[in-house]
C-alpha positions in Angstrom: 0.2 0.1 -0.2 1.2 3.4 -0.5 3.2 5.3 2.0 3.4 9.2 2.2 6.8 10.9 1.5 7.7 14.2 2.9 5.5 16.2 0.6 2.4 14.1 1.3 2.8 14.7 4.8 3.9 18.4 4.5 0.9 19.0 2.6 -1.5 17.0 4.8 -0.1 18.7 8.0 -0.5 22.3 6.7 -4.2 21.7 5.7 -4.9 20.4 9.2 -3.3 24.0 10.7 -5.1 25.6 7.9 -8.5 24.2 9.0 -7.7 24.7 12.9 -7.5 28.6 12.5 -10.7 28.4 10.4 -12.6 26.4 12.8 -11.2 28.7 15.5 -12.6 31.8 13.6 -16.0 29.9 13.3 -16.0 29.2 16.8 -15.3 32.8 17.9 -17.9 34.1 15.6 -15.5 35.8 13.1 -16.7 33.5 10.3 -20.4 32.9 9.4 -21.8 29.6 8.8 -22.1 30.8 5.1 -18.5 31.8 5.1 -17.5 28.6 7.0 -19.3 26.1 4.9 -17.2 26.1 1.8 -14.2 25.6 4.1 -15.4 22.8 6.0 -16.8 21.0 3.4 -13.3 21.0 1.5 -12.3 19.1 4.8 -15.1 16.4 5.0 -17.2 18.1 7.5 -20.6 18.2 7.0 -23.4 19.6 9.3 -26.3 16.7 9.7 -29.4 16.6 11.8 -28.0 16.5 15.2 -24.4 17.1 14.9 -21.4 17.5 12.3 -20.4 14.4 10.3 -16.8 13.9 9.4 -16.1 11.8 6.3 -12.5 10.4 6.4 -11.0 9.2 3.1 -9.5 5.8 2.7 -8.2 5.8 -0.9 -9.2 3.0 -3.0 -10.3 1.3 0.2 -6.8 0.0 1.4 -5.5 0.8 4.8 -3.3 -1.2 7.3 -3.7 -2.4 11.0 -2.3 0.9 12.3 -4.7 3.2 10.4 -7.7 0.8 11.5 -6.5 1.3 15.2 -6.5 5.3 14.7 -10.1 5.1 13.5 -11.1 3.1 16.4 -9.4 5.4 18.7 -11.4 8.5 17.1 -14.6 6.4 17.6 -14.1 6.2 21.0 -12.3 9.6 21.8 -14.3 11.8 19.3 -17.9 9.9 18.7 -19.8 7.4 20.3 -17.6 4.3 20.0 -18.2 3.7 16.5 -18.2 4.6 12.8 -19.9 4.0 9.5 -18.2 2.4 6.7 -19.8 4.0 3.2 -20.2 2.5 -0.4 -17.3 4.9 -1.3 -14.7 3.0 0.7 -14.6 5.8 3.2 -15.6 5.7 7.0 -17.8 8.5 8.3 -18.6 9.9 12.0 -21.8 11.1 13.1 -21.3 12.7 16.3 -18.2 15.5 15.7 -18.2 18.5 17.9 -16.6 21.6 15.8 -14.1 22.3 18.6 -12.7 18.6 17.9 -12.5 18.7 14.5 -8.8 19.8 13.9 -7.4 17.4 16.4 -8.9 14.7 14.8 -7.5 15.7 11.5 -4.2 15.9 13.2 -4.6 12.5 14.6 -5.4 11.2 11.2 -2.1 13.0 9.8 -0.1 11.1 12.1 -1.1 7.6 10.4 -1.3 9.0 6.9 -4.8 9.6 6.6 -7.3 12.9 5.8 -10.4 14.1 5.2 -9.3 16.2 2.0 -11.7 16.3 -0.8 -14.2 13.8 0.5 -17.1 16.7 0.1 -17.6 19.5 -2.0 -17.6 20.3 -5.5 -14.4 18.6 -6.4 -12.8 15.3 -7.4 -13.5 12.9 -4.3 -12.0 9.9 -3.1 -10.7 7.4 -5.7 -12.4 4.0 -5.3 -11.5 0.8 -6.7 -11.9 -2.8 -6.7 -12.0 -4.1 -3.1 -10.3 -7.2 -4.4 -7.4 -5.5 -6.3 -4.2 -7.1 -6.0 -5.5 -10.5 -5.0 -8.3 -11.0 -7.7 -7.5 -13.8 -10.0 -9.4 -12.3 -13.0 -7.5 -8.8 -13.1 -5.0 -8.0 -16.0 -3.2 -5.8 -13.4 -3.6 -4.4 -9.8 -5.4 -1.2 -10.5 -4.4 0.7 -7.3 -1.2 2.2 -8.4 -3.1 4.0 -11.3 -5.9 5.2 -8.7 -2.9 6.4 -6.6 -1.7 8.3 -9.6 -5.1 9.9 -10.0 -5.4 10.7 -6.4 -2.2 12.5 -6.5 -3.0 14.3 -9.7 -6.5 15.3 -8.3 -5.7 16.6 -4.8 -5.6 20.3 -4.5 -5.7 20.5 -8.4 -6.1 24.3 -9.3 -8.3 23.9 -12.2 -10.7 21.4 -10.5 -10.9 22.8 -7.3 -14.5 24.2 -7.7 -16.1 22.1 -10.4 -20.0 22.5 -11.0 -20.6 19.5 -9.0 -19.0 16.5 -7.3 -16.9 14.2 -8.9 -16.3 10.7 -8.7 -13.7 8.3 -10.2 -13.5 4.7 -10.1 -10.7 2.3 -11.4 -11.1 -1.3 -12.0 -8.8 -3.9 -14.2 -11.3 -7.2 -14.7 -14.3 -7.8 -16.7 -16.1 -8.3 -13.4 -17.1 -4.8 -12.1 -16.9 -5.2 -8.3 -16.9 -1.0 -7.8 -19.9 0.0 -9.8 -17.6 1.6 -12.4 -20.1 2.4 -15.0 -22.6 4.4 -12.3 -19.5 6.7 -11.5 -18.8 10.2 -13.3 -15.8 8.6 -15.0 -15.3 4.7 -14.7 -11.9 3.6 -16.0 -11.4 -0.4 -16.8 -7.6 -1.5 -17.6 -7.8 -3.7 -20.3 -5.5 -5.8 -22.5 -5.7 -5.7 -26.3 -5.0 -8.7 -28.6 -1.2 -7.5 -28.6 -1.0 -8.0 -25.1 -0.7 -4.1 -24.3 -2.6 -2.4 -21.6 -4.7 0.6 -21.8 -7.8 2.3 -20.3 -11.3 1.9 -21.4 -13.0 5.5 -20.3 -16.6 5.6 -19.6 -18.0 8.9 -18.8 -21.1 10.4 -17.6 -22.7 7.8 -15.3 -24.3 8.3 -12.0 -27.1 7.8 -9.5 -29.1 10.6 -7.9 -32.3 11.9 -9.1 -31.2 11.3 -12.6 -29.6 7.9 -12.7 -27.6 7.1 -15.9 -25.0 4.4 -17.0 -21.8 5.6 -18.4 -21.4 5.4 -21.8 -17.8 4.1 -23.2 -16.0 7.2 -24.9 -12.6 5.4 -25.9 -12.2 1.8 -25.6 -8.4 1.8 -25.4 -6.2 5.0 -24.1 -2.7 3.9 -23.7 -1.8 3.7 -20.1 0.7 6.5 -20.2 -1.6 8.9 -21.2 -4.5 7.9 -18.7 -4.2 10.9 -16.4 -3.9 13.2 -19.6 -7.2 11.6 -21.0 -8.8 12.3 -17.6 -7.7 15.9 -17.5 -9.3 16.4 -21.0 -12.6 14.8 -19.7 -12.8 17.2 -16.6 -11.5 20.2 -18.7 -14.6 19.6 -21.0 -17.1 19.4 -18.1 -15.4 22.1 -16.1 -16.0 24.5 -19.1 -19.6 23.8 -20.0 -21.2 21.9 -17.0 -24.1 23.6 -15.6 -23.4 26.1 -12.6 -26.9 27.6 -12.5 -28.8 24.8 -11.6 -27.3 21.8 -9.2 -29.8 19.4 -10.4 -28.3 19.5 -13.7 -24.7 19.9 -12.6 -23.3 16.6 -13.0 -21.4 15.5 -16.1 -23.8 12.9 -16.8 -26.3 15.7 -17.7 -23.6 17.5 -19.9 -22.9 14.0 -21.7 -26.6 13.6 -22.0 -27.3 16.7 -23.7 -24.6 17.2 -25.8 -24.6 13.5 -27.0 -21.8 11.0 -25.9 -20.4 11.3 -29.8 -20.2 15.2 -29.3 -18.9 15.2 -25.8 -16.1 12.5 -27.1 -15.2 14.9 -30.0 -14.5 17.5 -27.5 -12.6 15.6 -25.1 -10.3 14.0 -28.2 -9.7 17.7 -29.3 -8.7 18.8 -25.7 -6.8 15.6 -25.3 -4.9 16.5 -28.6 -4.5 20.0 -27.4 -3.0 18.9 -24.0 -0.5 16.8 -26.0 0.5 19.5 -28.3 1.1 22.0 -25.2 3.4 19.1 -24.0 1.5 17.8 -20.6 2.9 14.7 -20.2 1.8 12.3 -17.3 4.1 11.6 -14.4 5.0 8.2 -15.8 8.1 8.5 -13.4 5.9 8.9 -10.4 3.9 5.5 -11.7 6.7 3.5 -11.5 7.7 5.0 -8.0 3.9 4.2 -6.7 4.2 0.4 -8.0 6.7 -0.3 -5.8 4.2 0.1 -2.7 1.9 -2.2 -4.3 3.8 -5.2 -4.7 2.4 -8.7 -4.0 3.3 -9.8 -0.3 5.4 -13.0 0.2 2.9 -15.7 -0.3 3.9 -19.0 0.7 4.6 -21.1 -2.2 3.6 -24.3 -0.8 0.4 -23.0 1.0 -2.2 -25.7 1.6 -5.1 -25.7 0.0 -7.2 -28.1 2.5 -10.0 -26.6 4.7 -11.5 -28.9 7.3 -15.4 -28.2 6.7 -16.8 -30.5 9.3 -18.1 -27.4 11.2 -21.3 -26.8 9.3 -21.6 -23.2 10.5 -17.6 -22.6 9.5 -18.2 -24.3 6.2 -21.2 -22.0 5.4 -19.2 -18.8 6.0 -16.2 -20.3 3.9 -18.9 -20.8 0.9 -20.4 -17.6 1.3 -17.8 -15.2 2.5 -14.7 -16.2 0.9 -13.6 -15.2 -2.6 -10.9 -16.9 -4.8 -7.6 -15.5 -4.9 -4.7 -15.3 -7.3 -2.3 -17.2 -5.3 -2.9 -21.2 -4.5 -3.6 -22.0 -0.8 -5.2 -18.2 -0.2 -8.7 -16.8 -0.4 -9.6 -13.1 0.2 -12.2 -13.2 3.6 -14.9 -10.9 3.8 -16.0 -9.6 7.3 -19.5 -8.8 7.3 -21.0 -5.6 9.0 -24.5 -6.6 8.3 -25.4 -8.8 11.5 -28.9 -9.7 11.6 -30.9 -6.7 13.1 -27.7 -4.6 13.0 -27.0 -1.3 11.1 -25.3 -2.1 7.6 -21.8 -0.6 7.4 -21.4 0.2 11.1 -18.6 -1.3 13.3 -17.7 -0.4 17.0 -14.2 0.7 17.9 -13.7 -2.8 19.6 -14.6 -4.7 16.5 -12.5 -2.1 14.5 -9.4 -3.1 16.7 -10.1 -6.7 16.3 -10.1 -6.4 12.5 -7.1 -4.5 12.4 -5.3 -7.3 14.7 -6.6 -9.8 12.6 -5.3 -8.4 9.4 -2.0 -8.1 11.0 -1.9 -11.8 11.9 -3.9 -13.4 8.9 -3.7 -11.0 5.9 -0.1 -9.2 5.7 -1.6 -6.3 7.8 -3.8 -5.1 5.2 -7.6 -4.6 5.1 -10.0 -3.1 2.4 -13.3 -1.4 2.9 -15.7 -2.7 0.4 -18.3 -1.2 -1.9 -20.8 -3.3 -0.3 -20.1 -1.5 3.3 -18.0 -4.7 4.6 -14.4 -5.2 5.1 -12.3 -7.8 3.3 -8.9 -8.9 4.4 -7.6 -9.7 0.9 -4.7 -12.4 1.2 -5.7 -15.1 3.8 -4.1 -18.6 4.1 -7.0 -21.2 3.7 -5.1 -23.1 6.8 -5.8 -19.9 9.1 -9.3 -19.5 8.0 -11.2 -21.3 10.8 -8.9 -19.4 13.4 -10.1 -16.1 11.6 -13.6 -17.4 11.6 -13.5 -18.2 15.0 -12.4 -14.6 16.2 -14.8 -13.1 14.0 -17.9 -15.3 15.4 -17.3 -14.5 18.8 -17.2 -10.7 18.0 -20.4 -10.6 16.1 -18.6 -10.5 12.8 -18.9 -13.9 11.3 -22.4 -13.5 9.6 -22.1 -15.7 6.4 -24.4 -13.5 4.1 -21.9 -12.0 1.4 -24.2 -11.0 -1.5 -27.6 -12.3 -0.1 -30.6 -10.4 0.7 -29.5 -9.7 4.3 -26.0 -8.2 3.1 -28.0 -4.8 2.9 -26.5 -1.6 1.3 -28.2 1.3 3.1 -27.5 5.0 3.6 -27.7 6.6 7.3 -31.1 8.1 6.3 -33.5 10.3 8.0 -31.7 8.9 11.3 -28.8 11.1 10.8 -28.9 12.9 7.2 -30.1 16.5 6.8 -31.1 15.7 3.2 -33.3 12.5 4.0 -36.9 12.2 3.7 -37.2 8.6 5.3 -34.9 6.4 7.4 -33.1 3.7 5.7 -31.8 2.1 9.0 -35.2 0.5 10.5 -36.1 -0.9 7.2 -32.7 -2.8 6.7 -33.0 -4.1 10.2 -36.5 -5.4 9.8 -35.8 -7.0 6.4 -32.7 -8.9 7.7 -34.6 -10.1 10.5 -37.5 -11.3 8.5 -35.4 -13.2 6.2 -33.4 -14.8 8.9 -36.4 -15.9 10.7 -38.1 -17.2 7.7 -34.9 -19.1 6.6 -35.1 -18.0 2.9 -31.9 -16.5 2.7 -29.9 -19.5 1.7 -32.7 -20.6 -1.0 -32.9 -17.5 -2.4 -29.1 -17.1 -3.2 -27.4 -14.2 -4.6 -29.9 -10.9 -4.4 -28.6 -7.6 -3.8 -30.8 -5.3 -2.0 -30.2 -1.6 -1.5 -31.7 1.2 0.6 -31.6 5.1 0.1 -33.6 7.7 2.4 -33.8 10.1 -0.3 -33.3 10.8 -4.1 -29.8 11.4 -3.5 -29.3 7.7 -4.0 -26.4 7.2 -1.5 -27.6 3.8 -0.8 -27.8 3.0 -4.6 -31.3 2.0 -4.8 -31.1 2.5 -8.6 -28.6 -0.5 -8.9 -30.3 -3.0 -6.6 -31.8 -6.3 -7.8 -33.9 -5.0 -5.3 -34.1 -1.1 -4.7 -35.9 0.9 -1.8 -36.4 4.5 -1.9 -37.6 6.6 1.1 -39.6 9.4 0.1 -41.9 12.2 1.9 -45.7 11.9 1.2 -47.5 14.8 2.9 -45.4 14.1 5.8 -45.3 10.6 6.3 -42.5 8.4 5.3 -43.0 6.1 2.2 -41.3 3.5 0.5 -41.0 3.1 -3.5 -39.9 -0.4 -4.5 -37.8 -0.7 -7.6 -36.6 -3.8 -9.3 -34.0 -5.2 -11.7 -31.1 -3.2 -11.1 -27.4 -4.0 -11.2 -24.0 -2.1 -10.5 -21.8 -5.0 -11.9 -20.6 -5.8 -15.5 -24.4 -6.5 -16.3 -25.3 -2.8 -15.3 -28.9 -1.8 -15.3 -31.2 0.7 -13.8 -34.1 -0.5 -11.4 -37.8 0.4 -12.3 -40.4 1.5 -9.6 -43.0 -1.2 -9.4 -45.8 1.3 -8.3 -47.5 2.9 -5.3 -45.2 3.1 -2.3 -45.7 1.3 1.1 -45.4 2.2 4.8 -42.2 1.2 6.9 -44.0 -2.4 7.7 -45.6 -2.8 3.9 -42.2 -2.4 2.4 -40.9 -5.4 4.4 -43.9 -7.5 3.5 -43.5 -6.4 -0.2 -40.0 -7.3 -0.4 -40.9 -10.7 0.8 -43.8 -10.9 -1.7 -41.4 -10.2 -4.6 -39.2 -13.0 -3.5 -42.0 -15.4 -3.5 -42.8 -14.5 -6.9 -39.1 -15.2 -7.8 -39.1 -18.4 -6.0 -42.1 -19.8 -7.9 -40.9 -18.5 -11.5 -37.1 -19.2 -11.5 -35.6 -21.8 -13.5 -32.9 -23.6 -12.6 -29.4 -21.5 -11.7 -31.2 -18.2 -12.2 -30.5 -15.3 -9.7 -33.2 -13.0 -8.8 -31.9 -10.4 -11.4 -32.1 -13.4 -14.2 -35.8 -14.2 -13.3 -36.9 -10.7 -13.3 -35.1 -10.0 -16.7 -36.6 -13.0 -18.4 -40.5 -12.4 -16.8 -40.4 -8.7 -16.7 -42.3 -6.7 -14.1 -46.1 -7.8 -14.5 -45.9 -11.1 -12.4 -44.4 -8.9 -9.3 -46.9 -6.2 -10.0 -49.7 -8.5 -9.8 -48.3 -10.1 -6.6 -48.0 -6.8 -4.8 -51.1 -4.8 -6.1 -53.5 -7.4 -7.2 
């Protein structure tokens, strides 16, 4: 994983002291809230319903035990003993006092972490495949390229005040585990027939009130031109993106209104101009960065045998481990979705345990997953039972990866000032319902996502089953959507019809799964069955 050099550290330390002065002036009344807002947002500090919320960047989701211990200490010292891991591979603290914020940033800087550009109209935390560097199906580890983009975009003077926030994801396999085509820019590192590596650029995706799937505007950009091409994409957006209407300010609207062909023409023109001007990517920096992402020293003769005599352990292995590129190893997923729990939440004690287990069993490395779970990317199969035993004792051993209980949910109206409805109680009731009925196993892969408002932080548009909380004349109402996917078979879910109350939406989800069980053919996921039979059988069961 990447380590700060003297310039990184100096930059982050300077930003901490700058923000300390800004926060002091706000507390003393020398800055109004309107003056302070853009300053705090650039440092990841939001003002929510009950308190400030701080969002900490975890670039491409990678961190070590030292950093996870620091996150746990922050949860204990400055929050209420827990943190919330997000779909952007970050962590959020929901009960922050303004007078503590600069001290938190200072504590983060000591372990090479920060909250820079985790909010505001700028390029946000660069996300990536949470199995990067471990997956057997990738053409190369995408994280060095994500790190290069992070360094290029941090404090970029031209892109410091974009028309709207901007999100970039980088993957390197045909299996999309990062919702790449639902980002402002999605980059897939690919290999052509000649064996050369390049980058396919998908531009103009996103969710929110106007969900769109990004079209491919260039299927092969040479990797030594990746940053320059990204700059061309940003320049066209920065030049023409709407600043008069925040609802039409995202790049997806620009690409849609110009048309993908015209947008691409302008990007290619800008790209050629940059090259003519001698704008060259920092390729030497990429070579330096690559050295931080070399494979750990895997055992050459690591055993592939797993004692499956314990049925609970065997179930967890089946559901929560993923094939690894090295023989005798797997990536082990730690579920942050216990039955009745809050999706993505982890206590300080759990964070410390995960940190210690990473050090003992995964070469001191953890990843925050797009799905609001944590993965230990490099675990020997011989160590799995000891790992699972420790996780299970701490309430972290739920065997539910990619099941109906593995719910993605935003904080909703319990915390967020933008939300119209609560997400957390709905997620809790659904997981409890399916755990009680025992249908989780029979349903197989079923991705359920919940958002408390149209901003779609819970990615409801991309759920096989999606739930959107809305306000109906002061009453929380939940729309049900079907047929979405954030993966390589990307699609946007469609609304079934009239919404439901908090109790009715749980019944509605169960009704939909009953239709699936009745209609599915051998080997079909829920999504496959929906795509084959369409919406009508589900609507008839829901509404009669």
